[in-house]
N, C-alpha and C positions, 0 to 999 in steps of 0.2 A: 350107224348097222351100212353095211355098203349094202346097198340091191347088184347085183350081175343086170347085163343093161343091157336087156341084144338089140342087134337087127330084124327086126323086120323084111319077109324075101318079099312083101309087100304088102302096103301102107293097109289099113283100114280102108273101110269105103265112107262113104260121109253119111250122116246117119239118117234113114229110111223116114222121105215125109217130112224134115221137116228138120238143120244143122244150123239153122240161127237163130237165139232169142231172145224178143230182143228185153228189158224192165217191165217197157208193161204186160204183155204176155204172161207177164206169171203175179205183178204187184197190183198188179190194177185193179183199183176196188176195195182191196187191203191195206188196215191200214195201218197195221205191223209191215215193218222195214227188213226181216229178215223169213220166211219159213226152213218147216225142213221138215222129210218123208223119208224110207227105205225103202229102200228095191230091190228084192230076192230075183236071187237067179240071171242078176247084172249083165248088160248088154247093151249097146248102142254104141253105133257107127265113131263116125269124128263129126264133128261138131263144137260150136259155139255160145259165148251169150253173150250180152253187157253186163252180169252181175260178175261178185266171183265168188266164185263156189268153192266147199269144208268141204273132202268127202271123206266118212270116212270106211272103214275094210271093216268089218263085224268079224268077215271068214267063208270061205272057199280057194283060191285061188284065181288068177287069173292074168291078164296082159293091160297095161293101163298107157296105151296112145298117147301119145303127145306129140305131134307134124309128127315130123319123121321115125318118135324115137319109141320102144316097148318099152318098160318098166317091169318087173313079174312085178305082183300082188298077191302081201297074202291079211294073216288076224290081225288090224292095230294100225295097216301102215295106215297117213298120215296124209293129203294132195291137199294144197290148195294150188283152187286155177283162176287166177286171173281173168279179167276182164277179157275178150278178144279171145280169146290164144283156144286155140284148133285142138281139140283131144277125145276120145272117147274106150271104149271100154272093152277088152272079148273075155267070156268068163272063158272056165275055161273045168268047174267045180267049181259049185253050185256057190257065185262068188252073189254073195250081199253084201252092198253100201249103203247104210245114213246120209245121206244127199244135207245139204244147212251152205243155202245157197239166201246169199245176204246184198244188198241196193244198196246204190252209192249213196242212197240221201241212211242210212244204218251207219254207215264211217263221215256227214257232215254230220249227225246230232251229239255221233258217241265219237267220235272224231278222231279228238285229241286224246284224251283220256289212254284210249286205246292203243291209235299213234305209238305212243310214248313205252309202249309195256317194253319190259327188255325181253327179248326175240319177238317179232313183232315186224320187224321192220325185212330179220335172215328167212320170216317160217315162213314172212307172205311176199315177202318182194322179193326180199337175193338168192332165195331156192330155187320158188318155180323160175325163176329166172333162164340162173346155173343150170338144174334139174342136169338137163343134153353133156356141158364139158365137165361138171365135177364126179358126173360115172352116179350122179343121186345117190352121191356120202353124208351130202346132208340131210337126207331126207329127215321122219321123221316117223315110230315105230311106241305108241298105243301099248303098256305091256297088260296083266287085263286085267288089275287092277283101273288103269286110269281106261281103257274102254268099256268097262261095266260103270265108270262115272259118266263119262259122259256122252255116254247111252242111255240112261239113268237122266241126263238132263233137256237130250231129244229128246228122251217123249215130255221128257212131263212137259217145254215145248209147243208140240203137236199136239196134248193136252188145252194150252190153252190158246192155243188157234184155232180148233175147234170150234166155240166158240164164243161168237162176239159179244162183248160188255166192253163196258169202261173199263177203262185200265189194261184195257188186254196189252195194244203196242206197248207201254209203259215194264207191261209183266213179260215181253213177250222179251223187247231189248235189255231186260238188266234180265234176264233169261243169260244169249248170246253176251252183254257182256264179263258175262262172269266166266264165261265156257272158253270163248278166244282169252281171255285173262290165264286162266286154266293149261290153255295151250301154246301161251306165251312160254308161262310160266316152263312149266318142264319142257320144249324147242329148245330155252338156255340153258335146262338143266341136263339138256345129254348133246348139251355144244357147247 
């Protein structure tokens, strides 16, 4: 489904305090190469990071800024943010966003299998790169059933991450691989 793209009158300011996160900021001291968390009433200024981020809009409305473009968001929207891409959110109505942060280590360890999935290249590489040029027409939006499935997986991932145990990295990596497999399948089906 196409979104209306708007040019903001003024770009979103940089995030307060910190506008760039390195892999070490997020993953240092963690066994897992992936993490997930939920932000309620989410808003953040322009920022970038060294790792891949996948955002799932659970509810509410707002604007997702990517460079100088603003994209309206709504429930079910999925945004893949590649490393070093400056982006931010302005929330206008209870914007709840689930974040899946994926370090390069995950892709190095599971890379070939994940990168060979139908839908991976367009979802993780082409859509983010051409988002503004294509008027966001190749965006991904999950229906209610798909979104509920994703939320259940992310909650399970959070539970696995909450208490370190032997095999935690394998459990989280497996959940991430499964989640990315479903996303890529749904994206290939939509487009």
